[in-house]
All heavy atoms as a GROMACS GRO file, in nm:
protein
  642
    1MET      N    1   1.180   0.437   2.352
    1MET     CA    2   1.186   0.483   2.217
    1MET      C    3   1.256   0.621   2.217
    1MET      O    4   1.233   0.706   2.295
    1MET     CB    5   1.038   0.497   2.170
    1MET     CG    6   1.033   0.525   2.027
    1MET     SD    7   0.865   0.516   1.958
    1MET     CE    8   0.810   0.354   2.020
    2LEU      N    9   1.343   0.634   2.121
    2LEU     CA   10   1.429   0.750   2.121
    2LEU      C   11   1.356   0.862   2.043
    2LEU      O   12   1.290   0.844   1.941
    2LEU     CB   13   1.559   0.721   2.054
    2LEU     CG   14   1.650   0.623   2.125
    2LEU    CD1   15   1.775   0.593   2.035
    2LEU    CD2   16   1.689   0.681   2.254
    3ASN      N   17   1.374   0.986   2.099
    3ASN     CA   18   1.318   1.106   2.024
    3ASN      C   19   1.387   1.114   1.893
    3ASN      O   20   1.504   1.090   1.883
    3ASN     CB   21   1.344   1.233   2.106
    3ASN     CG   22   1.266   1.236   2.235
    3ASN    OD1   23   1.173   1.153   2.252
    3ASN    ND2   24   1.294   1.335   2.318
    4GLY      N   25   1.312   1.155   1.792
    4GLY     CA   26   1.365   1.180   1.661
    4GLY      C   27   1.366   1.063   1.567
    4GLY      O   28   1.404   1.079   1.453
    5THR      N   29   1.324   0.948   1.614
    5THR     CA   30   1.321   0.837   1.527
    5THR      C   31   1.181   0.820   1.457
    5THR      O   32   1.088   0.880   1.499
    5THR     CB   33   1.340   0.700   1.609
    5THR    OG1   34   1.239   0.684   1.705
    5THR    CG2   35   1.478   0.699   1.679
    6VAL      N   36   1.175   0.740   1.353
    6VAL     CA   37   1.050   0.720   1.286
    6VAL      C   38   0.944   0.658   1.381
    6VAL      O   39   0.838   0.706   1.379
    6VAL     CB   40   1.065   0.633   1.154
    6VAL    CG1   41   0.932   0.599   1.096
    6VAL    CG2   42   1.159   0.706   1.052
    7PRO      N   43   0.986   0.558   1.459
    7PRO     CA   44   0.883   0.500   1.552
    7PRO      C   45   0.833   0.602   1.653
    7PRO      O   46   0.722   0.603   1.693
    7PRO     CB   47   0.953   0.385   1.620
    7PRO     CG   48   1.062   0.348   1.525
    7PRO     CD   49   1.108   0.474   1.454
    8TYR      N   50   0.920   0.692   1.702
    8TYR     CA   51   0.876   0.798   1.789
    8TYR      C   52   0.769   0.887   1.721
    8TYR      O   53   0.666   0.912   1.786
    8TYR     CB   54   0.994   0.882   1.829
    8TYR     CG   55   0.964   1.006   1.910
    8TYR    CD1   56   0.935   0.993   2.046
    8TYR    CD2   57   0.959   1.129   1.844
    8TYR    CE1   58   0.894   1.103   2.121
    8TYR    CE2   59   0.925   1.244   1.923
    8TYR     CZ   60   0.897   1.235   2.051
    8TYR     OH   61   0.859   1.344   2.128
    9TYR      N   62   0.793   0.931   1.608
    9TYR     CA   63   0.695   1.020   1.539
    9TYR      C   64   0.565   0.941   1.494
    9TYR      O   65   0.461   0.995   1.510
    9TYR     CB   66   0.756   1.084   1.423
    9TYR     CG   67   0.865   1.180   1.462
    9TYR    CD1   68   0.989   1.177   1.419
    9TYR    CD2   69   0.833   1.294   1.546
    9TYR    CE1   70   1.095   1.262   1.463
    9TYR    CE2   71   0.931   1.383   1.580
    9TYR     CZ   72   1.056   1.370   1.540
    9TYR     OH   73   1.146   1.458   1.584
   10VAL      N   74   0.578   0.818   1.464
   10VAL     CA   75   0.467   0.731   1.442
   10VAL      C   76   0.371   0.738   1.566
   10VAL      O   77   0.249   0.742   1.554
   10VAL     CB   78   0.499   0.591   1.385
   10VAL    CG1   79   0.380   0.494   1.390
   10VAL    CG2   80   0.551   0.596   1.242
   11GLU      N   81   0.436   0.706   1.674
   11GLU     CA   82   0.360   0.699   1.799
   11GLU      C   83   0.298   0.840   1.835
   11GLU      O   84   0.186   0.837   1.885
   11GLU     CB   85   0.452   0.663   1.914
   11GLU     CG   86   0.489   0.507   1.914
   11GLU     CD   87   0.360   0.424   1.927
   11GLU    OE1   88   0.273   0.454   2.010
   11GLU    OE2   89   0.361   0.326   1.851
   12ARG      N   90   0.363   0.952   1.805
   12ARG     CA   91   0.305   1.081   1.823
   12ARG      C   92   0.177   1.096   1.738
   12ARG      O   93   0.079   1.139   1.786
   12ARG     CB   94   0.410   1.189   1.791
   12ARG     CG   95   0.528   1.195   1.881
   12ARG     CD   96   0.525   1.305   1.994
   12ARG     NE   97   0.473   1.432   1.971
   12ARG     CZ   98   0.538   1.548   1.970
   12ARG    NH1   99   0.672   1.545   1.981
   12ARG    NH2  100   0.482   1.661   1.957
   13PHE      N  101   0.188   1.053   1.614
   13PHE     CA  102   0.074   1.062   1.523
   13PHE      C  103  -0.037   0.971   1.574
   13PHE      O  104  -0.158   1.010   1.565
   13PHE     CB  105   0.113   1.034   1.382
   13PHE     CG  106   0.201   1.134   1.314
   13PHE    CD1  107   0.317   1.101   1.251
   13PHE    CD2  108   0.158   1.273   1.316
   13PHE    CE1  109   0.402   1.205   1.194
   13PHE    CE2  110   0.241   1.364   1.255
   13PHE     CZ  111   0.356   1.330   1.191
   14LYS      N  112  -0.009   0.848   1.613
   14LYS     CA  113  -0.106   0.751   1.661
   14LYS      C  114  -0.177   0.807   1.782
   14LYS      O  115  -0.299   0.793   1.787
   14LYS     CB  116  -0.049   0.614   1.681
   14LYS     CG  117  -0.014   0.542   1.565
   14LYS     CD  118   0.055   0.408   1.578
   14LYS     CE  119   0.042   0.338   1.707
   14LYS     NZ  120   0.119   0.211   1.711
   15THR      N  121  -0.105   0.869   1.872
   15THR     CA  122  -0.161   0.938   1.992
   15THR      C  123  -0.256   1.044   1.949
   15THR      O  124  -0.364   1.061   2.001
   15THR     CB  125  -0.051   0.986   2.084
   15THR    OG1  126   0.034   0.870   2.118
   15THR    CG2  127  -0.109   1.051   2.205
   16SER      N  128  -0.220   1.121   1.852
   16SER     CA  129  -0.304   1.222   1.802
   16SER      C  130  -0.434   1.173   1.751
   16SER      O  131  -0.541   1.229   1.773
   16SER     CB  132  -0.229   1.310   1.698
   16SER     OG  133  -0.304   1.412   1.644
   17ILE      N  134  -0.420   1.068   1.671
   17ILE     CA  135  -0.543   1.004   1.621
   17ILE      C  136  -0.638   0.953   1.728
   17ILE      O  137  -0.759   0.977   1.729
   17ILE     CB  138  -0.505   0.883   1.524
   17ILE    CG1  139  -0.438   0.939   1.396
   17ILE    CG2  140  -0.634   0.806   1.484
   17ILE    CD1  141  -0.373   0.840   1.312
   18MET      N  142  -0.577   0.892   1.828
   18MET     CA  143  -0.657   0.836   1.939
   18MET      C  144  -0.717   0.951   2.022
   18MET      O  145  -0.831   0.930   2.065
   18MET     CB  146  -0.570   0.746   2.028
   18MET     CG  147  -0.522   0.617   1.956
   18MET     SD  148  -0.653   0.512   1.893
   18MET     CE  149  -0.733   0.468   2.039
   19ASN      N  150  -0.645   1.059   2.039
   19ASN     CA  151  -0.698   1.162   2.114
   19ASN      C  152  -0.823   1.231   2.046
   19ASN      O  153  -0.908   1.284   2.106
   19ASN     CB  154  -0.596   1.282   2.138
   19ASN     CG  155  -0.492   1.231   2.244
   19ASN    OD1  156  -0.522   1.150   2.327
   19ASN    ND2  157  -0.380   1.296   2.245
   20ARG      N  158  -0.825   1.225   1.911
   20ARG     CA  159  -0.936   1.278   1.841
   20ARG      C  160  -1.066   1.199   1.865
   20ARG      O  161  -1.173   1.249   1.849
   20ARG     CB  162  -0.914   1.282   1.692
   20ARG     CG  163  -0.813   1.385   1.648
   20ARG     CD  164  -0.818   1.412   1.504
   20ARG     NE  165  -0.788   1.293   1.425
   20ARG     CZ  166  -0.749   1.289   1.302
   20ARG    NH1  167  -0.739   1.396   1.230
   20ARG    NH2  168  -0.727   1.175   1.244
   21LEU      N  169  -1.052   1.074   1.902
   21LEU     CA  170  -1.161   0.988   1.940
   21LEU      C  171  -1.225   1.024   2.070
   21LEU      O  172  -1.343   0.997   2.104
   21LEU     CB  173  -1.122   0.843   1.938
   21LEU     CG  174  -1.071   0.788   1.813
   21LEU    CD1  175  -1.027   0.648   1.822
   21LEU    CD2  176  -1.184   0.797   1.696
   22VAL      N  177  -1.144   1.089   2.166
   22VAL     CA  178  -1.196   1.113   2.298
   22VAL      C  179  -1.198   1.260   2.344
   22VAL      O  180  -1.257   1.285   2.446
   22VAL     CB  181  -1.115   1.033   2.405
   22VAL    CG1  182  -1.144   0.882   2.384
   22VAL    CG2  183  -0.971   1.068   2.401
   23GLU      N  184  -1.128   1.346   2.266
   23GLU     CA  185  -1.134   1.484   2.299
   23GLU      C  186  -1.204   1.565   2.209
   23GLU      O  187  -1.208   1.546   2.081
   23GLU     CB  188  -0.990   1.535   2.308
   23GLU     CG  189  -0.899   1.477   2.420
   23GLU     CD  190  -0.763   1.520   2.423
   23GLU    OE1  191  -0.728   1.613   2.339
   23GLU    OE2  192  -0.682   1.465   2.486
   24ASN      N  193  -1.275   1.676   2.254
   24ASN     CA  194  -1.354   1.761   2.167
   24ASN      C  195  -1.263   1.852   2.084
   24ASN      O  196  -1.296   1.895   1.974
   24ASN     CB  197  -1.446   1.844   2.253
   24ASN     CG  198  -1.559   1.761   2.311
   24ASN    OD1  199  -1.597   1.656   2.261
   24ASN    ND2  200  -1.610   1.805   2.418
   25GLU      N  201  -1.146   1.892   2.138
   25GLU     CA  202  -1.066   1.988   2.060
   25GLU      C  203  -0.929   1.930   2.035
   25GLU      O  204  -0.825   1.998   2.050
   25GLU     CB  205  -1.044   2.117   2.150
   25GLU     CG  206  -1.184   2.184   2.181
   25GLU     CD  207  -1.165   2.317   2.250
   25GLU    OE1  208  -1.056   2.382   2.238
   25GLU    OE2  209  -1.259   2.357   2.322
   26ALA      N  210  -0.933   1.811   1.981
   26ALA     CA  211  -0.801   1.743   1.936
   26ALA      C  212  -0.752   1.807   1.810
   26ALA      O  213  -0.831   1.869   1.733
   26ALA     CB  214  -0.828   1.596   1.920
   27ILE      N  215  -0.625   1.790   1.784
   27ILE     CA  216  -0.558   1.845   1.667
   27ILE      C  217  -0.558   1.743   1.553
   27ILE      O  218  -0.561   1.625   1.573
   27ILE     CB  219  -0.420   1.895   1.700
   27ILE    CG1  220  -0.325   1.780   1.749
   27ILE    CG2  221  -0.423   2.006   1.807
   27ILE    CD1  222  -0.187   1.817   1.766
   28THR      N  223  -0.543   1.798   1.434
   28THR     CA  224  -0.536   1.712   1.314
   28THR      C  225  -0.394   1.655   1.301
   28THR      O  226  -0.302   1.709   1.365
   28THR     CB  227  -0.571   1.795   1.188
   28THR    OG1  228  -0.471   1.891   1.165
   28THR    CG2  229  -0.704   1.856   1.203
   29LEU      N  230  -0.375   1.563   1.220
   29LEU     CA  231  -0.237   1.511   1.185
   29LEU      C  232  -0.152   1.618   1.127
   29LEU      O  233  -0.033   1.624   1.163
   29LEU     CB  234  -0.254   1.392   1.096
   29LEU     CG  235  -0.308   1.261   1.146
   29LEU    CD1  236  -0.308   1.151   1.041
   29LEU    CD2  237  -0.220   1.212   1.261
   30SER      N  238  -0.209   1.699   1.051
   30SER     CA  239  -0.129   1.810   0.987
   30SER      C  240  -0.075   1.911   1.092
   30SER      O  241   0.033   1.957   1.088
   30SER     CB  242  -0.204   1.886   0.878
   30SER     OG  243  -0.224   1.807   0.768
   31GLU      N  244  -0.169   1.933   1.184
   31GLU     CA  245  -0.128   2.021   1.299
   31GLU      C  246  -0.019   1.950   1.390
   31GLU      O  247   0.077   2.021   1.428
   31GLU     CB  248  -0.246   2.063   1.386
   31GLU     CG  249  -0.342   2.148   1.316
   31GLU     CD  250  -0.478   2.164   1.393
   31GLU    OE1  251  -0.522   2.070   1.454
   31GLU    OE2  252  -0.541   2.279   1.376
   32GLN      N  253  -0.041   1.822   1.409
   32GLN     CA  254   0.065   1.751   1.486
   32GLN      C  255   0.191   1.749   1.412
   32GLN      O  256   0.299   1.766   1.473
   32GLN     CB  257   0.016   1.606   1.511
   32GLN     CG  258   0.112   1.531   1.590
   32GLN     CD  259   0.121   1.572   1.743
   32GLN    OE1  260   0.026   1.597   1.809
   32GLN    NE2  261   0.251   1.596   1.785
   33TYR      N  262   0.189   1.736   1.281
   33TYR     CA  263   0.317   1.740   1.200
   33TYR      C  264   0.384   1.877   1.228
   33TYR      O  265   0.504   1.882   1.240
   33TYR     CB  266   0.288   1.718   1.054
   33TYR     CG  267   0.395   1.733   0.960
   33TYR    CD1  268   0.484   1.628   0.931
   33TYR    CD2  269   0.429   1.861   0.903
   33TYR    CE1  270   0.591   1.644   0.848
   33TYR    CE2  271   0.540   1.879   0.821
   33TYR     CZ  272   0.615   1.763   0.795
   33TYR     OH  273   0.729   1.785   0.704
   34ASN      N  274   0.306   1.984   1.214
   34ASN     CA  275   0.366   2.112   1.226
   34ASN      C  276   0.422   2.140   1.365
   34ASN      O  277   0.526   2.202   1.382
   34ASN     CB  278   0.257   2.225   1.193
   34ASN     CG  279   0.234   2.230   1.048
   34ASN    OD1  280   0.323   2.198   0.961
   34ASN    ND2  281   0.114   2.263   1.011
   35ILE      N  282   0.360   2.091   1.469
   35ILE     CA  283   0.409   2.096   1.599
   35ILE      C  284   0.546   2.022   1.619
   35ILE      O  285   0.642   2.078   1.669
   35ILE     CB  286   0.302   2.042   1.708
   35ILE    CG1  287   0.182   2.131   1.714
   35ILE    CG2  288   0.364   2.017   1.845
   35ILE    CD1  289   0.068   2.081   1.790
   36CYS      N  290   0.549   1.906   1.568
   36CYS     CA  291   0.671   1.828   1.573
   36CYS      C  292   0.782   1.899   1.497
   36CYS      O  293   0.900   1.903   1.543
   36CYS     CB  294   0.652   1.682   1.514
   36CYS     SG  295   0.547   1.577   1.617
   37LYS      N  296   0.752   1.948   1.381
   37LYS     CA  297   0.849   2.018   1.292
   37LYS      C  298   0.904   2.143   1.370
   37LYS      O  299   1.018   2.170   1.374
   37LYS     CB  300   0.793   2.067   1.164
   37LYS     CG  301   0.883   2.123   1.064
   37LYS     CD  302   0.824   2.147   0.935
   37LYS     CE  303   0.924   2.206   0.836
   37LYS     NZ  304   0.873   2.230   0.712
   38GLN      N  305   0.811   2.222   1.435
   38GLN     CA  306   0.856   2.334   1.511
   38GLN      C  307   0.949   2.300   1.627
   38GLN      O  308   1.048   2.365   1.655
   38GLN     CB  309   0.736   2.412   1.564
   38GLN     CG  310   0.665   2.488   1.456
   38GLN     CD  311   0.532   2.553   1.503
   38GLN    OE1  312   0.484   2.527   1.618
   38GLN    NE2  313   0.469   2.627   1.415
   39GLU      N  314   0.911   2.188   1.699
   39GLU     CA  315   0.994   2.136   1.806
   39GLU      C  316   1.128   2.100   1.755
   39GLU      O  317   1.228   2.128   1.828
   39GLU     CB  318   0.925   2.011   1.872
   39GLU     CG  319   0.801   2.048   1.953
   39GLU     CD  320   0.727   1.927   1.994
   39GLU    OE1  321   0.771   1.803   1.969
   39GLU    OE2  322   0.631   1.945   2.067
   40ILE      N  323   1.142   2.039   1.649
   40ILE     CA  324   1.276   2.000   1.590
   40ILE      C  325   1.348   2.127   1.556
   40ILE      O  326   1.474   2.131   1.593
   40ILE     CB  327   1.257   1.912   1.461
   40ILE    CG1  328   1.191   1.773   1.496
   40ILE    CG2  329   1.395   1.896   1.392
   40ILE    CD1  330   1.147   1.702   1.374
   41GLU      N  331   1.288   2.218   1.498
   41GLU     CA  332   1.364   2.352   1.466
   41GLU      C  333   1.410   2.420   1.588
   41GLU      O  334   1.518   2.486   1.576
   41GLU     CB  335   1.266   2.436   1.376
   41GLU     CG  336   1.248   2.379   1.241
   41GLU     CD  337   1.136   2.450   1.161
   41GLU    OE1  338   1.066   2.532   1.218
   41GLU    OE2  339   1.118   2.410   1.041
   42LEU      N  340   1.349   2.402   1.694
   42LEU     CA  341   1.390   2.471   1.823
   42LEU      C  342   1.499   2.395   1.904
   42LEU      O  343   1.557   2.450   1.996
   42LEU     CB  344   1.268   2.498   1.909
   42LEU     CG  345   1.168   2.601   1.855
   42LEU    CD1  346   1.040   2.601   1.942
   42LEU    CD2  347   1.228   2.732   1.841
   43LEU      N  348   1.523   2.264   1.867
   43LEU     CA  349   1.626   2.192   1.938
   43LEU      C  350   1.761   2.252   1.914
   43LEU      O  351   1.798   2.301   1.816
   43LEU     CB  352   1.620   2.041   1.886
   43LEU     CG  353   1.495   1.971   1.918
   43LEU    CD1  354   1.499   1.832   1.850
   43LEU    CD2  355   1.481   1.946   2.069
   44GLU      N  356   1.840   2.236   2.022
   44GLU     CA  357   1.977   2.279   2.016
   44GLU      C  358   2.064   2.164   1.972
   44GLU      O  359   2.146   2.116   2.060
   44GLU     CB  360   2.025   2.342   2.150
   44GLU     CG  361   1.943   2.473   2.176
   44GLU     CD  362   1.996   2.536   2.307
   44GLU    OE1  363   2.105   2.497   2.361
   44GLU    OE2  364   1.926   2.622   2.355
   45LEU      N  365   2.049   2.126   1.850
   45LEU     CA  366   2.132   2.013   1.786
   45LEU      C  367   2.195   2.050   1.670
   45LEU      O  368   2.159   2.161   1.609
   45LEU     CB  369   2.034   1.894   1.761
   45LEU     CG  370   1.962   1.832   1.889
   45LEU    CD1  371   1.858   1.732   1.838
   45LEU    CD2  372   2.062   1.769   1.980
   46SER      N  373   2.283   1.964   1.615
   46SER     CA  374   2.352   2.003   1.488
   46SER      C  375   2.252   2.009   1.369
   46SER      O  376   2.147   1.943   1.378
   46SER     CB  377   2.459   1.897   1.459
   46SER     OG  378   2.400   1.772   1.426
   47THR      N  379   2.288   2.078   1.268
   47THR     CA  380   2.203   2.086   1.145
   47THR      C  381   2.183   1.943   1.090
   47THR      O  382   2.075   1.914   1.048
   47THR     CB  383   2.271   2.168   1.045
   47THR    OG1  384   2.284   2.300   1.099
   47THR    CG2  385   2.183   2.184   0.920
   48ASP      N  386   2.283   1.858   1.095
   48ASP     CA  387   2.272   1.723   1.042
   48ASP      C  388   2.166   1.649   1.119
   48ASP      O  389   2.087   1.568   1.060
   48ASP     CB  390   2.407   1.651   1.045
   48ASP     CG  391   2.504   1.704   0.929
   48ASP    OD1  392   2.455   1.770   0.839
   48ASP    OD2  393   2.620   1.671   0.945
   49THR      N  394   2.172   1.654   1.253
   49THR     CA  395   2.079   1.584   1.332
   49THR      C  396   1.938   1.634   1.309
   49THR      O  397   1.838   1.552   1.299
   49THR     CB  398   2.112   1.601   1.482
   49THR    OG1  399   2.245   1.541   1.500
   49THR    CG2  400   2.020   1.525   1.573
   50LYS      N  401   1.918   1.762   1.302
   50LYS     CA  402   1.786   1.819   1.275
   50LYS      C  403   1.732   1.773   1.146
   50LYS      O  404   1.610   1.743   1.123
   50LYS     CB  405   1.785   1.974   1.284
   50LYS     CG  406   1.809   2.031   1.419
   50LYS     CD  407   1.796   2.183   1.406
   50LYS     CE  408   1.820   2.244   1.544
   50LYS     NZ  409   1.803   2.396   1.532
   51THR      N  410   1.819   1.770   1.042
   51THR     CA  411   1.779   1.723   0.907
   51THR      C  412   1.741   1.578   0.914
   51THR      O  413   1.635   1.544   0.849
   51THR     CB  414   1.896   1.737   0.810
   51THR    OG1  415   1.936   1.874   0.799
   51THR    CG2  416   1.866   1.684   0.674
   52SER      N  417   1.810   1.498   0.994
   52SER     CA  418   1.768   1.358   1.010
   52SER      C  419   1.627   1.342   1.079
   52SER      O  420   1.552   1.264   1.036
   52SER     CB  421   1.879   1.281   1.093
   52SER     OG  422   1.841   1.153   1.128
   53TYR      N  423   1.614   1.416   1.181
   53TYR     CA  424   1.483   1.422   1.254
   53TYR      C  425   1.378   1.464   1.161
   53TYR      O  426   1.267   1.402   1.165
   53TYR     CB  427   1.493   1.518   1.376
   53TYR     CG  428   1.559   1.464   1.500
   53TYR    CD1  429   1.648   1.355   1.495
   53TYR    CD2  430   1.533   1.521   1.619
   53TYR    CE1  431   1.715   1.309   1.604
   53TYR    CE2  432   1.603   1.471   1.736
   53TYR     CZ  433   1.685   1.374   1.727
   53TYR     OH  434   1.755   1.330   1.843
   54LEU      N  435   1.395   1.567   1.077
   54LEU     CA  436   1.295   1.613   0.990
   54LEU      C  437   1.257   1.504   0.891
   54LEU      O  438   1.144   1.486   0.853
   54LEU     CB  439   1.333   1.744   0.922
   54LEU     CG  440   1.334   1.861   1.011
   54LEU    CD1  441   1.404   1.980   0.940
   54LEU    CD2  442   1.193   1.904   1.044
   55GLN      N  443   1.358   1.436   0.837
   55GLN     CA  444   1.340   1.321   0.742
   55GLN      C  445   1.260   1.218   0.809
   55GLN      O  446   1.165   1.156   0.750
   55GLN     CB  447   1.466   1.271   0.679
   55GLN     CG  448   1.451   1.163   0.582
   55GLN     CD  449   1.375   1.205   0.458
   55GLN    OE1  450   1.410   1.306   0.404
   55GLN    NE2  451   1.268   1.143   0.430
   56ASN      N  452   1.291   1.178   0.933
   56ASN     CA  453   1.218   1.077   1.010
   56ASN      C  454   1.069   1.115   1.032
   56ASN      O  455   0.976   1.037   1.022
   56ASN     CB  456   1.286   1.054   1.144
   56ASN     CG  457   1.421   0.979   1.127
   56ASN    OD1  458   1.443   0.924   1.026
   56ASN    ND2  459   1.499   0.985   1.228
   57LEU      N  460   1.056   1.249   1.055
   57LEU     CA  461   0.914   1.299   1.071
   57LEU      C  462   0.837   1.282   0.939
   57LEU      O  463   0.725   1.236   0.945
   57LEU     CB  464   0.916   1.449   1.114
   57LEU     CG  465   0.784   1.521   1.125
   57LEU    CD1  466   0.696   1.458   1.236
   57LEU    CD2  467   0.808   1.667   1.151
   58ASP      N  468   0.898   1.322   0.831
   58ASP     CA  469   0.834   1.308   0.700
   58ASP      C  470   0.803   1.161   0.676
   58ASP      O  471   0.692   1.129   0.619
   58ASP     CB  472   0.921   1.366   0.584
   58ASP     CG  473   0.932   1.513   0.592
   58ASP    OD1  474   0.840   1.580   0.655
   58ASP    OD2  475   1.023   1.566   0.522
   59ASP      N  476   0.897   1.066   0.702
   59ASP     CA  477   0.878   0.922   0.673
   59ASP      C  478   0.761   0.875   0.766
   59ASP      O  479   0.673   0.796   0.717
   59ASP     CB  480   1.003   0.848   0.709
   59ASP     CG  481   1.113   0.873   0.607
   59ASP    OD1  482   1.086   0.929   0.501
   59ASP    OD2  483   1.227   0.831   0.639
   60ALA      N  484   0.753   0.915   0.889
   60ALA     CA  485   0.649   0.869   0.983
   60ALA      C  486   0.512   0.929   0.935
   60ALA      O  487   0.414   0.852   0.934
   60ALA     CB  488   0.675   0.921   1.125
   61PHE      N  489   0.509   1.051   0.889
   61PHE     CA  490   0.390   1.111   0.838
   61PHE      C  491   0.340   1.037   0.714
   61PHE      O  492   0.219   0.997   0.705
   61PHE     CB  493   0.410   1.262   0.804
   61PHE     CG  494   0.280   1.336   0.767
   61PHE    CD1  495   0.193   1.364   0.874
   61PHE    CD2  496   0.251   1.366   0.637
   61PHE    CE1  497   0.075   1.441   0.841
   61PHE    CE2  498   0.133   1.432   0.608
   61PHE     CZ  499   0.043   1.468   0.707
   62ASP      N  500   0.423   1.010   0.623
   62ASP     CA  501   0.389   0.931   0.503
   62ASP      C  502   0.341   0.789   0.539
   62ASP      O  503   0.242   0.746   0.487
   62ASP     CB  504   0.518   0.912   0.408
   62ASP     CG  505   0.553   1.049   0.345
   62ASP    OD1  506   0.476   1.144   0.345
   62ASP    OD2  507   0.665   1.054   0.295
   63HIS      N  508   0.406   0.728   0.633
   63HIS     CA  509   0.365   0.600   0.676
   63HIS      C  510   0.230   0.599   0.736
   63HIS      O  511   0.141   0.515   0.704
   63HIS     CB  512   0.465   0.542   0.786
   63HIS     CG  513   0.429   0.404   0.834
   63HIS    ND1  514   0.452   0.292   0.760
   63HIS    CD2  515   0.371   0.371   0.953
   63HIS    CE1  516   0.410   0.191   0.833
   63HIS    NE2  517   0.359   0.236   0.947
   64ILE      N  518   0.199   0.690   0.825
   64ILE     CA  519   0.062   0.706   0.888
   64ILE      C  520  -0.039   0.732   0.783
   64ILE      O  521  -0.150   0.671   0.788
   64ILE     CB  522   0.061   0.823   0.996
   64ILE    CG1  523   0.139   0.770   1.120
   64ILE    CG2  524  -0.077   0.860   1.029
   64ILE    CD1  525   0.070   0.658   1.195
   65GLN      N  526  -0.015   0.820   0.686
   65GLN     CA  527  -0.107   0.848   0.581
   65GLN      C  528  -0.136   0.723   0.497
   65GLN      O  529  -0.250   0.693   0.462
   65GLN     CB  530  -0.055   0.958   0.485
   65GLN     CG  531  -0.042   1.091   0.546
   65GLN     CD  532  -0.186   1.147   0.588
   65GLN    OE1  533  -0.290   1.107   0.533
   65GLN    NE2  534  -0.182   1.249   0.660
   66LEU      N  535  -0.038   0.646   0.465
   66LEU     CA  536  -0.055   0.515   0.396
   66LEU      C  537  -0.140   0.416   0.473
   66LEU      O  538  -0.224   0.347   0.431
   66LEU     CB  539   0.075   0.458   0.351
   66LEU     CG  540   0.151   0.523   0.243
   66LEU    CD1  541   0.291   0.470   0.228
   66LEU    CD2  542   0.077   0.517   0.114
   67TYR      N  543  -0.111   0.412   0.604
   67TYR     CA  544  -0.186   0.324   0.699
   67TYR      C  545  -0.328   0.359   0.706
   67TYR      O  546  -0.418   0.276   0.702
   67TYR     CB  547  -0.113   0.326   0.838
   67TYR     CG  548  -0.184   0.234   0.932
   67TYR    CD1  549  -0.180   0.102   0.920
   67TYR    CD2  550  -0.261   0.290   1.038
   67TYR    CE1  551  -0.247   0.020   1.012
   67TYR    CE2  552  -0.324   0.212   1.125
   67TYR     CZ  553  -0.326   0.075   1.122
   67TYR     OH  554  -0.391  -0.010   1.201
   68ILE      N  555  -0.356   0.487   0.718
   68ILE     CA  556  -0.494   0.534   0.729
   68ILE      C  557  -0.566   0.507   0.604
   68ILE      O  558  -0.687   0.464   0.606
   68ILE     CB  559  -0.497   0.692   0.762
   68ILE    CG1  560  -0.450   0.719   0.898
   68ILE    CG2  561  -0.634   0.749   0.737
   68ILE    CD1  562  -0.433   0.863   0.932
   69ASN      N  563  -0.498   0.516   0.492
   69ASN     CA  564  -0.572   0.483   0.361
   69ASN      C  565  -0.570   0.344   0.329
   69ASN      O  566  -0.620   0.297   0.223
   69ASN     CB  567  -0.493   0.562   0.255
   69ASN     CG  568  -0.517   0.714   0.262
   69ASN    OD1  569  -0.625   0.756   0.303
   69ASN    ND2  570  -0.412   0.787   0.236
   70GLY      N  571  -0.520   0.256   0.415
   70GLY     CA  572  -0.532   0.117   0.400
   70GLY      C  573  -0.425   0.053   0.303
   70GLY      O  574  -0.434  -0.057   0.256
   71SER      N  575  -0.320   0.130   0.283
   71SER     CA  576  -0.217   0.084   0.187
   71SER      C  577  -0.092   0.025   0.247
   71SER      O  578   0.003  -0.011   0.174
   71SER     CB  579  -0.174   0.205   0.096
   71SER     OG  580  -0.285   0.266   0.036
   72GLU      N  581  -0.081   0.023   0.380
   72GLU     CA  582   0.036  -0.023   0.439
   72GLU      C  583  -0.003  -0.079   0.574
   72GLU      O  584  -0.085  -0.032   0.651
   72GLU     CB  585   0.130   0.096   0.457
   72GLU     CG  586   0.267   0.054   0.510
   72GLU     CD  587   0.369   0.168   0.495
   72GLU    OE1  588   0.383   0.227   0.391
   72GLU    OE2  589   0.434   0.198   0.595
   73GLU      N  590   0.069  -0.185   0.615
   73GLU     CA  591   0.059  -0.245   0.748
   73GLU      C  592   0.124  -0.161   0.849
   73GLU      O  593   0.220  -0.090   0.817
   73GLU     CB  594   0.129  -0.385   0.745
   73GLU     CG  595   0.063  -0.490   0.664
   73GLU     CD  596  -0.080  -0.523   0.710
   73GLU    OE1  597  -0.090  -0.536   0.834
   73GLU    OE2  598  -0.162  -0.546   0.630
   74MET      N  599   0.075  -0.159   0.970
   74MET     CA  600   0.132  -0.080   1.070
   74MET      C  601   0.245  -0.157   1.137
   74MET      O  602   0.237  -0.211   1.240
   74MET     CB  603   0.023  -0.048   1.180
   74MET     CG  604   0.069   0.056   1.273
   74MET     SD  605   0.130   0.194   1.179
   74MET     CE  606   0.060   0.329   1.268
   75TYR      N  607   0.359  -0.151   1.068
   75TYR     CA  608   0.485  -0.217   1.114
   75TYR      C  609   0.598  -0.123   1.085
   75TYR      O  610   0.620  -0.078   0.977
   75TYR     CB  611   0.501  -0.345   1.045
   75TYR     CG  612   0.629  -0.413   1.080
   75TYR    CD1  613   0.649  -0.476   1.208
   75TYR    CD2  614   0.740  -0.409   0.998
   75TYR    CE1  615   0.769  -0.537   1.240
   75TYR    CE2  616   0.867  -0.474   1.030
   75TYR     CZ  617   0.877  -0.533   1.156
   75TYR     OH  618   0.994  -0.585   1.188
   76ILE      N  619   0.675  -0.089   1.189
   76ILE     CA  620   0.782  -0.006   1.174
   76ILE      C  621   0.913  -0.072   1.229
   76ILE      O  622   0.907  -0.126   1.342
   76ILE     CB  623   0.770   0.129   1.257
   76ILE    CG1  624   0.649   0.213   1.216
   76ILE    CG2  625   0.893   0.212   1.258
   76ILE    CD1  626   0.664   0.274   1.078
   77VAL      N  627   1.014  -0.079   1.148
   77VAL     CA  628   1.139  -0.135   1.193
   77VAL      C  629   1.208  -0.043   1.283
   77VAL      O  630   1.222   0.084   1.253
   77VAL     CB  631   1.235  -0.160   1.072
   77VAL    CG1  632   1.365  -0.211   1.114
   77VAL    CG2  633   1.159  -0.260   0.973
   78GLN      N  634   1.250  -0.084   1.402
   78GLN     CA  635   1.315   0.008   1.489
   78GLN      C  636   1.462  -0.006   1.492
   78GLN      O  637   1.515  -0.102   1.456
   78GLN     CB  638   1.261  -0.020   1.638
   78GLN     CG  639   1.109   0.003   1.646
   78GLN     CD  640   1.057  -0.010   1.790
   78GLN    OE1  641   1.138  -0.008   1.882
   78GLN    NE2  642   0.935  -0.014   1.799
   0.00000   0.00000   0.00000
């Protein structure tokens, strides 16, 4: 799975959710979102690529929120 794609960020969010089940000091999805956003901003990539990554991050976050609320199936086109 390639960094910066929607499936990549969905997996990061899913991992964060699973870690909350087994770790005492796990982070929230919002915190995970902010971590990913900061990582993107620190990348040495073109502005267009960073913009694309940020859009993918937003799409993944929206998808996870819908999934958690029961409004969407957990299926991501790769």
